[in-house]
TORVODO-160829 format. One record per residue (C-alpha): x, y, z. Coordinates in steps of 0.05 Angstrom, whole numbers, plus 5000, padded with zeros to 4 digits. Example, Ala and Ser with C-alpha at 12.3 -4.5 7.8 and 13.67 -1.06 7.14 Angstrom:
524649105156
527349795143
//
This chain:
952745943444
950246183512
944046483480
942345833445
943245433509
938845933548
933445883495
933645123498
933145133574
927245623571
923645193519
924644563561
921844913622
916045203581
914544523549
909844863499
907344473439
909845043395
917044853410
916044093411
919243643358
912743273348
908343873330
905243853261
902244533246
895244543216
892545123175
887045493210
882246063201
886646683209
881047093240
879546553292
886946473310
888047223317
881947323361
883746763409
891346823400
891746083387
895045663334
892844963313
896644323307
896943573311
901743153352
906142673313
908442343377
905042063439
901542673467
899342673540
892342923524
890442953598
895943473610
894043933551
890544573573
885844573513
884443823509
876943963512
877444343446
881043783409
877443523346
879942943304
886842993336
887543743320
888344193380
889344933394
895445193432
897945863454
904545963419
908346273477
904746063541
907545573591
904244893582
908544423622
907143833575
910643213603
910942923532
914843523505
921343373468
926343883440
926843983366
932943663334
//
């Protein structure tokens, strides 16, 4: 159980979209994702767009995110 609690604490500190309960993954061009190391998604909650590091690349509500980088999103919520 300690490992699960440590992972939860890490995810909360990281506040990355990849571990947020509101992330809806969106299929993307595999080559584009590999080159940039980014994944694509849409927020199903109330995203704080101003806090997102790639907000300037958002199109029609779809945004890129680095799957394991710290984002510090204030809107992040743990998965159930």
